[in-house]
C-alpha positions in Angstrom: 154.7 111.6 67.9 155.1 112.6 64.3 155.6 108.9 63.3 152.1 108.0 64.4 150.7 109.4 61.1 153.1 107.1 59.2 152.1 104.1 61.3 148.4 104.8 60.7 149.0 105.2 57.0 150.8 101.9 56.7 148.1 100.1 58.7 145.4 101.7 56.5 147.1 100.7 53.2 147.4 97.2 54.6 143.7 97.2 55.3 142.9 98.4 51.7 145.1 95.6 50.2 143.7 93.1 52.7 140.1 94.0 51.7 141.1 93.5 48.0 141.9 89.9 48.8 138.5 89.1 50.3 137.0 86.6 47.8 133.4 87.6 48.0 131.9 91.1 48.1 128.7 91.3 50.1 125.6 90.8 47.8 124.1 94.2 48.9 127.2 96.0 47.5 127.1 94.1 44.3 123.4 94.5 43.8 123.2 98.2 44.2 126.7 98.8 42.7 127.6 100.9 45.7 131.2 99.6 45.7 132.2 102.7 43.8 131.3 104.8 46.8 133.5 102.6 49.0 136.3 103.0 46.5 135.9 106.8 46.4 135.7 107.0 50.2 138.7 104.7 51.0 141.0 106.6 48.6 139.6 110.0 49.8 140.7 109.0 53.3 144.0 107.5 52.0 144.9 110.7 50.3 144.2 112.8 53.4 146.4 110.3 55.5 149.2 110.5 52.9 149.1 114.3 52.9 149.2 114.5 56.7 151.8 111.8 57.1 154.1 113.4 54.6 153.6 116.9 56.2 154.6 115.4 59.6 157.7 113.8 58.1 158.6 116.9 56.1 158.5 115.0 52.8 157.4 116.3 49.4 153.7 115.6 48.6 154.5 115.3 44.8 157.6 113.2 45.1 156.3 110.8 47.7 152.5 111.2 47.8 151.6 110.5 44.1 153.6 107.3 43.9 152.2 106.0 47.3 148.6 106.7 46.2 149.1 105.5 42.6 150.8 102.3 43.6 148.1 101.6 46.2 145.4 102.2 43.6 147.0 99.9 41.0 148.0 97.2 43.5 144.5 97.0 45.0 143.1 96.2 41.6 145.9 94.0 40.3 145.6 91.8 43.4 142.0 91.1 42.6 143.1 89.4 39.4 144.3 86.6 41.6 141.3 86.3 43.9 138.4 84.1 43.1 135.1 86.0 42.4 137.0 89.3 42.1 138.1 91.1 39.0 140.1 94.1 37.8 138.0 97.1 37.0 138.8 100.4 35.4 135.7 101.8 36.9 137.1 101.0 40.4 140.3 102.7 39.4 138.3 105.7 38.2 136.4 105.9 41.6 139.8 105.6 43.4 141.3 108.4 41.4 138.2 110.6 41.8 138.4 110.1 45.6 142.0 111.0 45.7 141.6 114.0 43.5 138.6 115.2 45.6 140.6 114.9 48.8 143.5 116.7 47.3 141.3 119.6 46.1 139.5 119.8 49.4 142.8 119.8 51.3 144.2 122.4 49.0 141.2 124.8 49.3 140.3 124.3 53.0 143.0 122.7 55.0 146.3 123.8 53.6 148.5 125.1 56.4 
């Protein structure tokens, strides 16, 4: 049962990277520039999944969590360099990092077991 968190994590990372390969972002997202909220939210959730998965596996959050989250953030942006109508954005990375840090802080304050 403890491996279910790891499976969910791998599927979620795959969805993040798959979404980064979609050529065209919906016009509503571009127009209102709400994509930063999506970035924040997806990496907020990713961080919570990483924390829970690593807890279930008995792994170090610092040793395993930071590289998993960091590589996912960088990979999701670098992939966009090779997709038509998409581009690499430091603002997207900032929103990703902000979402991850927020999730980590909330977990640390409220959910730490």
